[in-house]
Backbone as CSV, one residue per row, in Angstrom:
resi,resn,N_x,N_y,N_z,CA_x,CA_y,CA_z,C_x,C_y,C_z
1,MET,111.623,94.786,117.358,112.115,94.991,118.753,113.621,94.960,118.736
2,MET,114.176,94.137,117.898,115.675,94.041,117.849,116.323,95.352,117.534
3,ASN,115.738,96.049,116.590,116.238,97.374,116.192,116.266,98.319,117.354
4,CYS,115.203,98.356,118.143,115.157,99.271,119.323,116.179,98.846,120.355
5,LEU,116.320,97.538,120.566,117.287,97.043,121.553,118.723,97.423,121.154
6,VAL,119.069,97.283,119.882,120.441,97.565,119.445,120.713,99.060,119.517
7,TRP,119.758,99.896,119.026,119.995,101.338,119.060,119.889,101.905,120.477
8,LEU,119.139,101.208,121.356,119.153,101.540,122.765,120.534,101.331,123.372
9,LEU,121.152,100.202,122.992,122.504,99.881,123.406,123.478,100.948,122.873
10,TYR,123.300,101.361,121.588,124.102,102.396,121.003,124.016,103.675,121.749
11,GLY,122.845,104.040,122.258,122.683,105.288,122.942,123.128,105.334,124.364
12,MET,123.514,104.186,124.893,123.938,104.136,126.298,125.191,104.967,126.490
13,PRO,125.300,105.627,127.670,126.491,106.475,127.955,127.845,105.773,127.872
14,PHE,127.882,104.522,128.150,129.192,103.804,128.081,129.493,103.374,126.657
15,ILE,128.613,103.562,125.673,128.912,103.291,124.279,129.097,104.605,123.523
16,THR,128.089,105.429,123.540,128.118,106.744,122.859,127.648,107.800,123.846
17,PRO,128.541,108.462,124.519,128.127,109.541,125.455,127.439,110.685,124.721
18,GLY,126.396,111.191,125.380,125.687,112.359,124.827,124.604,112.022,123.788
19,SER,124.248,110.780,123.646,123.194,110.398,122.746,121.868,110.168,123.434
20,ILE,121.473,111.144,124.205,120.281,111.003,125.023,119.012,110.880,124.188
21,LEU,118.961,111.474,123.016,117.735,111.332,122.173,117.625,109.936,121.640
22,VAL,118.743,109.378,121.181,118.739,107.996,120.715,118.290,107.065,121.833
23,LEU,118.797,107.319,123.020,118.441,106.499,124.162,116.958,106.564,124.553
24,THR,116.437,107.781,124.597,115.047,107.950,125.024,114.069,107.485,123.933
25,ALA,114.369,107.788,122.694,113.428,107.411,121.618,113.383,105.873,121.477
26,ASN,114.501,105.237,121.588,114.457,103.753,121.452,113.959,103.099,122.723
27,SER,114.072,103.743,123.874,113.458,103.232,125.109,111.966,103.245,124.949
28,PHE,111.437,104.362,124.411,109.998,104.487,124.199,109.517,103.464,123.154
29,GLY,110.310,103.283,122.110,110.007,102.268,121.069,110.024,100.860,121.637
30,LEU,110.913,100.581,122.572,110.997,99.276,123.188,109.775,99.015,124.054
31,VAL,109.321,100.055,124.785,108.111,99.942,125.584,106.879,99.635,124.745
32,ILE,106.775,100.294,123.568,105.659,100.051,122.673,105.702,98.602,122.158
33,HIS,106.904,98.169,121.722,107.048,96.810,121.273,106.724,95.798,122.323
34,LEU,107.146,96.008,123.571,106.809,95.122,124.676,105.327,95.077,124.942
35,ALA,104.655,96.217,124.786,103.180,96.245,124.939,102.532,95.420,123.873
36,TYR,102.979,95.567,122.597,102.460,94.734,121.532,102.681,93.256,121.823
37,LEU,103.853,92.911,122.288,104.196,91.519,122.510,103.313,90.926,123.686
38,ILE,103.117,91.722,124.740,102.299,91.263,125.872,100.843,91.064,125.400
39,ILE,100.334,92.015,124.637,98.949,91.877,124.108,98.841,90.651,123.210
40,PHE,99.827,90.402,122.375,99.822,89.258,121.508,99.840,88.005,122.319
41,LEU,100.732,87.930,123.307,100.831,86.738,124.126,99.571,86.484,124.953
42,LEU,98.874,87.538,125.350,97.614,87.352,126.083,96.477,86.823,125.217
43,TYR,96.402,87.267,123.975,95.261,86.941,123.157,95.485,85.891,122.082
44,VAL,96.717,85.420,121.912,96.922,84.390,120.875,96.360,83.060,121.371
45,LYS,95.680,82.369,120.469,94.993,81.149,120.867,95.938,79.886,120.694
46,ASP,96.817,79.937,119.756,97.699,78.808,119.450,98.874,78.848,120.395
47,HIS,99.019,77.822,121.165,100.160,77.746,122.158,101.514,77.756,121.451
48,ARG,101.613,77.168,120.284,102.876,77.181,119.557,103.291,78.575,119.156
49,GLN,102.375,79.432,118.744,102.681,80.792,118.417,103.182,81.561,119.651
50,ARG,102.557,81.295,120.796,103.016,81.942,122.026,104.432,81.562,122.388
51,ILE,104.758,80.290,122.240,106.125,79.791,122.503,107.075,80.360,121.513
52,CYS,106.696,80.432,120.256,107.554,80.983,119.157,107.904,82.448,119.405
53,ALA,106.856,83.231,119.722,107.071,84.679,119.971,107.920,84.911,121.178
54,GLY,107.662,84.157,122.251,108.465,84.300,123.459,109.917,83.867,123.183
55,GLY,110.094,82.797,122.409,111.420,82.324,122.093,112.204,83.346,121.273
56,ILE,111.552,83.960,120.327,112.226,84.966,119.479,112.617,86.164,120.346
57,PHE,111.727,86.566,121.257,112.054,87.672,122.158,113.283,87.315,123.005
58,LEU,113.295,86.127,123.576,114.426,85.734,124.433,115.716,85.624,123.603
59,LEU,115.586,85.176,122.375,116.755,85.063,121.494,117.307,86.473,121.187
60,GLU,116.403,87.455,120.933,116.861,88.816,120.685,117.583,89.391,121.909
61,LEU,116.981,89.146,123.068,117.637,89.642,124.342,118.939,89.015,124.519
62,ALA,119.081,87.694,124.244,120.387,87.033,124.419,121.394,87.532,123.424
63,LEU,120.980,87.815,122.196,121.926,88.311,121.171,122.414,89.709,121.505
64,VAL,121.521,90.586,121.950,121.932,91.953,122.358,122.771,91.883,123.581
65,GLY,122.458,91.013,124.512,123.293,90.817,125.727,124.682,90.337,125.364
66,LEU,124.770,89.429,124.374,126.064,88.920,123.975,126.870,90.025,123.287
67,VAL,126.254,90.758,122.395,126.959,91.887,121.711,127.404,92.896,122.778
68,SER,126.541,93.204,123.711,126.874,94.184,124.720,128.093,93.736,125.566
69,GLY,128.028,92.485,125.986,129.122,91.968,126.781,130.449,91.918,126.001
70,LEU,130.395,91.510,124.708,131.582,91.471,123.931,132.188,92.831,123.691
71,VAL,131.313,93.776,123.378,131.779,95.147,123.118,132.402,95.766,124.360
72,ILE,131.764,95.597,125.496,132.339,96.174,126.741,133.644,95.481,127.137
73,ARG,133.726,94.196,126.878,134.899,93.438,127.237,136.086,93.691,126.278
74,LEU,135.793,93.793,125.034,136.880,93.848,124.025,137.244,95.197,123.519
75,ALA,136.260,96.149,123.518,136.569,97.462,123.011,136.701,98.447,124.200
76,HIS,137.832,99.111,124.294,138.132,99.905,125.464,137.998,101.405,125.247
77,THR,137.651,101.828,124.066,137.404,103.251,123.817,135.978,103.481,123.372
78,TYR,135.486,104.696,123.598,134.155,105.054,123.138,133.974,104.896,121.639
79,MET,135.032,105.329,120.931,134.995,105.342,119.478,134.874,103.919,118.958
80,MET,135.633,102.993,119.521,135.595,101.588,119.076,134.225,100.926,119.440
81,ARG,133.704,101.261,120.662,132.456,100.687,121.058,131.342,101.188,120.168
82,ALA,131.323,102.529,119.924,130.289,103.068,118.998,130.370,102.531,117.662
83,ALA,131.581,102.238,117.138,131.733,101.696,115.799,131.231,100.270,115.737
84,LEU,131.493,99.453,116.746,131.022,98.051,116.754,129.495,97.972,116.863
85,VAL,128.975,98.640,117.890,127.490,98.617,118.081,126.789,99.315,116.920
86,GLY,127.351,100.405,116.398,126.730,101.113,115.245,126.727,100.252,113.965
87,ALA,127.801,99.474,113.798,127.806,98.623,112.600,126.808,97.483,112.730
88,PHE,126.655,96.923,113.960,125.637,95.930,114.212,124.238,96.499,114.019
89,GLY,124.048,97.699,114.583,122.734,98.376,114.382,122.452,98.688,112.932
90,GLY,123.508,99.068,112.210,123.352,99.327,110.736,122.944,98.069,109.990
91,PHE,123.503,96.929,110.395,123.157,95.640,109.811,121.674,95.311,110.053
92,ILE,121.251,95.484,111.303,119.832,95.166,111.659,118.916,96.101,110.904
93,SER,119.250,97.399,110.843,118.462,98.368,110.062,118.417,98.099,108.613
94,ALA,119.526,97.612,108.065,119.541,97.265,106.679,118.544,96.111,106.357
95,LEU,118.444,95.138,107.265,117.501,94.082,107.097,116.048,94.615,107.150
96,ILE,115.799,95.578,107.976,114.476,96.149,108.036,114.181,96.979,106.753
97,ILE,115.140,97.675,106.250,115.006,98.437,105.034,114.698,97.515,103.874
98,ILE,115.348,96.341,103.817,115.080,95.376,102.764,113.622,94.908,102.907
99,CYS,113.177,94.677,104.076,111.756,94.241,104.233,110.827,95.366,103.825
100,ARG,111.165,96.625,104.107,110.329,97.763,103.678,110.279,97.902,102.199
101,PHE,111.310,97.403,101.481,111.348,97.546,100.051,110.546,96.442,99.365
102,SER,110.125,95.407,100.098,109.394,94.310,99.496,108.055,94.730,98.874
103,PRO,107.250,95.712,99.413,106.043,96.073,98.667,106.284,96.708,97.288
104,VAL,107.474,97.322,97.137,107.825,97.887,95.802,107.999,96.720,94.837
105,VAL,108.673,95.698,95.235,108.864,94.509,94.414,107.516,93.787,94.203
106,THR,106.706,93.695,95.234,105.408,93.048,95.096,104.535,93.797,94.083
107,PHE,104.601,95.113,94.067,103.882,95.893,93.062,104.291,95.519,91.658
108,TRP,105.588,95.445,91.437,106.063,95.142,90.056,105.697,93.689,89.663
109,VAL,105.574,92.794,90.594,105.216,91.422,90.313,103.684,91.285,90.102
110,GLU,102.936,91.816,91.039,101.488,91.651,91.025,100.709,92.806,90.353
111,GLY,101.346,93.976,90.312,100.686,95.119,89.733,99.590,95.748,90.592
112,SER,99.701,95.533,91.934,98.713,96.024,92.867,99.354,96.733,94.014
113,LEU,98.731,97.855,94.401,99.240,98.652,95.574,98.611,98.143,96.867
114,GLU,97.821,97.091,96.855,97.146,96.679,98.061,98.030,96.176,99.138
115,SER,99.275,95.784,98.803,100.158,95.279,99.797,100.811,96.368,100.642
116,LYS,100.558,97.657,100.331,101.183,98.698,101.129,100.067,99.698,101.556
117,SER,100.226,100.150,102.773,99.329,101.145,103.310,99.996,102.534,103.180
118,PHE,99.284,103.476,102.637,99.845,104.791,102.436,100.277,105.437,103.722
119,LEU,99.487,105.314,104.773,99.823,105.985,106.061,101.076,105.344,106.670
120,VAL,101.209,104.045,106.557,102.408,103.387,107.084,103.659,103.842,106.363
121,VAL,103.546,103.928,105.013,104.668,104.379,104.224,105.021,105.851,104.548
122,LEU,103.983,106.683,104.661,104.246,108.092,104.939,104.862,108.260,106.327
123,SER,104.333,107.539,107.342,104.929,107.731,108.670,106.331,107.176,108.751
124,SER,106.610,106.091,108.082,108.010,105.553,108.025,108.961,106.526,107.376
125,THR,108.518,107.159,106.261,109.324,108.114,105.577,109.584,109.332,106.424
126,LEU,108.584,109.851,107.097,108.760,110.987,107.993,109.634,110.619,109.204
127,HIS,109.500,109.426,109.710,110.354,108.946,110.776,111.833,108.967,110.290
128,ASP,112.097,108.437,109.122,113.475,108.448,108.615,113.993,109.837,108.359
129,LEU,113.099,110.708,107.920,113.490,112.088,107.675,113.923,112.806,109.005
130,CYS,113.138,112.579,110.021,113.501,113.193,111.321,114.900,112.703,111.806
131,TRP,115.070,111.365,111.775,116.339,110.804,112.218,117.495,111.194,111.278
132,LEU,117.203,111.370,110.005,118.221,111.843,109.057,118.660,113.219,109.414
133,ILE,117.752,114.102,109.776,118.116,115.496,110.149,118.919,115.447,111.461
134,TYR,118.506,114.634,112.421,119.210,114.529,113.657,120.649,114.036,113.425
135,ALA,120.733,112.956,112.606,122.078,112.357,112.347,122.960,113.347,111.563
136,SER,122.369,114.182,110.735,123.157,115.203,110.037,123.698,116.244,110.947
137,VAL,122.931,116.646,111.880,123.329,117.726,112.840,124.425,117.156,113.765
138,ARG,124.196,115.972,114.301,125.120,115.392,115.241,126.292,114.633,114.531
139,PHE,126.155,114.398,113.229,127.020,113.655,112.436,127.270,112.246,113.019
140,GLU,126.146,111.576,113.297,126.158,110.168,113.707,126.107,109.322,112.434
141,MET,127.291,108.859,112.068,127.450,108.182,110.766,126.547,106.996,110.559
142,PHE,126.450,106.185,111.593,125.605,104.937,111.468,124.153,105.266,111.351
143,LEU,123.676,106.239,112.140,122.256,106.672,112.027,122.041,107.371,110.672
144,LEU,122.996,108.144,110.256,122.885,108.858,108.996,122.706,107.880,107.839
145,PHE,123.581,106.899,107.758,123.515,105.908,106.654,122.228,105.124,106.620
146,THR,121.810,104.583,107.776,120.642,103.751,107.785,119.356,104.504,107.512
147,HIS,119.236,105.738,108.070,118.047,106.504,107.857,118.032,107.211,106.503
148,CYS,119.188,107.416,105.957,119.207,107.972,104.556,118.687,106.869,103.591
149,ALA,119.119,105.638,103.809,118.611,104.526,102.962,117.125,104.340,103.202
150,GLY,116.675,104.391,104.449,115.253,104.212,104.768,114.429,105.334,104.145
151,PHE,114.916,106.549,104.196,114.206,107.703,103.593,114.103,107.529,102.076
152,PHE,115.158,107.061,101.448,115.164,106.788,100.020,114.072,105.802,99.651
153,VAL,114.094,104.642,100.394,113.033,103.616,100.132,111.629,104.204,100.391
154,GLY,111.470,105.026,101.379,110.163,105.652,101.615,109.737,106.560,100.516
155,VAL,110.680,107.372,99.993,110.352,108.271,98.891,110.014,107.443,97.633
156,VAL,110.743,106.368,97.358,110.415,105.547,96.207,108.985,104.938,96.404
157,GLN,108.667,104.499,97.523,107.298,103.991,97.771,106.235,105.085,97.575
158,LEU,106.476,106.263,98.138,105.497,107.301,97.992,105.367,107.782,96.533
159,VAL,106.455,107.838,95.797,106.348,108.156,94.358,105.622,107.114,93.605
160,GLN,105.899,105.879,93.902,105.214,104.784,93.238,103.684,104.799,93.578
161,TYR,103.400,105.103,94.817,102.012,105.179,95.274,101.294,106.318,94.497
162,GLY,101.951,107.488,94.438,101.408,108.613,93.728,101.153,108.396,92.265
163,ILE,102.077,107.743,91.593,101.958,107.457,90.147,100.851,106.442,89.853
164,TYR,100.800,105.354,90.615,99.974,104.218,90.269,98.680,104.053,91.076
165,TYR,98.399,104.986,91.976,97.240,104.804,92.824,95.948,104.762,92.005
166,LYS,95.750,105.686,91.078,94.530,105.806,90.278,94.355,104.582,89.335
167,SER,95.466,104.103,88.810,95.406,103.054,87.834,95.358,101.666,88.401
168,THR,95.528,101.504,89.692,95.505,100.189,90.300,94.075,99.849,90.696
169,PRO,93.612,98.674,90.243,92.255,98.241,90.654,92.222,97.940,92.167
170,LYS,91.100,98.337,92.792,90.971,98.110,94.231,90.156,96.803,94.408
171,SER,90.332,96.159,95.529,89.587,94.934,95.798,88.115,95.188,95.925
172,GLY,87.686,96.316,96.400,86.265,96.644,96.431,85.642,96.803,95.067
173,ASP,86.453,97.268,94.067,85.957,97.449,92.701,85.625,96.102,92.083
174,ASP,86.384,95.043,92.407,86.116,93.702,91.846,84.812,93.176,92.395
175,LYS,84.512,93.454,93.623,83.268,92.933,94.200,82.066,93.609,93.587
176,VAL,82.174,94.875,93.286,81.069,95.610,92.648,80.823,95.063,91.253
177,ALA,81.929,94.861,90.513,81.838,94.380,89.159,81.251,92.967,89.115
178,THR,81.629,92.120,90.091,81.065,90.770,90.152,79.567,90.820,90.465
179,ALA,79.164,91.686,91.353,77.766,91.832,91.677,76.996,92.294,90.487
180,GLU,77.493,93.219,89.674,76.796,93.724,88.474,76.653,92.561,87.503
181,VAL,77.737,91.770,87.348,77.635,90.648,86.367,76.636,89.618,86.846
182,GLN,76.577,89.323,88.150,75.639,88.408,88.656,74.195,88.901,88.438
183,LEU,73.972,90.213,88.641,72.668,90.746,88.426,72.236,90.663,86.931
184,GLN,73.191,90.879,86.058,72.860,90.750,84.633,72.527,89.298,84.251
185,ILE,73.236,88.382,84.856,72.986,86.964,84.539,71.560,86.585,85.066
186,ILE,71.216,87.016,86.231,69.927,86.711,86.843,68.807,87.388,86.034
187,GLY,69.035,88.579,85.572,68.049,89.321,84.787,67.745,88.688,83.449
188,THR,68.644,87.928,82.903,68.471,87.337,81.551,67.920,85.950,81.609
189,GLY,67.484,85.481,82.740,66.975,84.136,82.938,65.524,83.918,82.339
190,ASP,64.831,84.943,81.893,63.483,84.860,81.349,63.444,84.237,79.930
191,ASP,64.529,84.149,79.279,64.527,83.693,77.866,64.026,82.366,77.707
């Protein structure tokens, strides 16, 4: 949600005039995140998790509000405002890209592709490709850098998935093999 909030701020007319696509796309993303948060808060059974999620949301709002206030107060040109908010958005996006790279590392440690979903990787890669094209046309440097890095991570994940999908054992395969072994053990009990 923090990513949507920061890029929503970046797309505001008083920060970056003419970035209506950034503004609308991140507004829609924020609505989706808020819907997920509300559903989570309604159905979570543990009161501590509800307080933690609400606290994180309020902390994110406060941080974006602080950044917004400081940028408006201290930066007096559109170029300076866009640079400050874009750099902050780039930092937040870099943290997300690092998190997206963790399944690649998990594969090399565990040797299993089970930690990554193909459709999630594909949709994230296509998402970054669309924003990469938009940022190239508009020459939005901060969007270009972050989505170029995200697209690279997505391509690495897709290539890794394509190369190792057939050779990676599936969790369902282990259950079948265990059942076959158990049947063989039961069948040899007549001796």
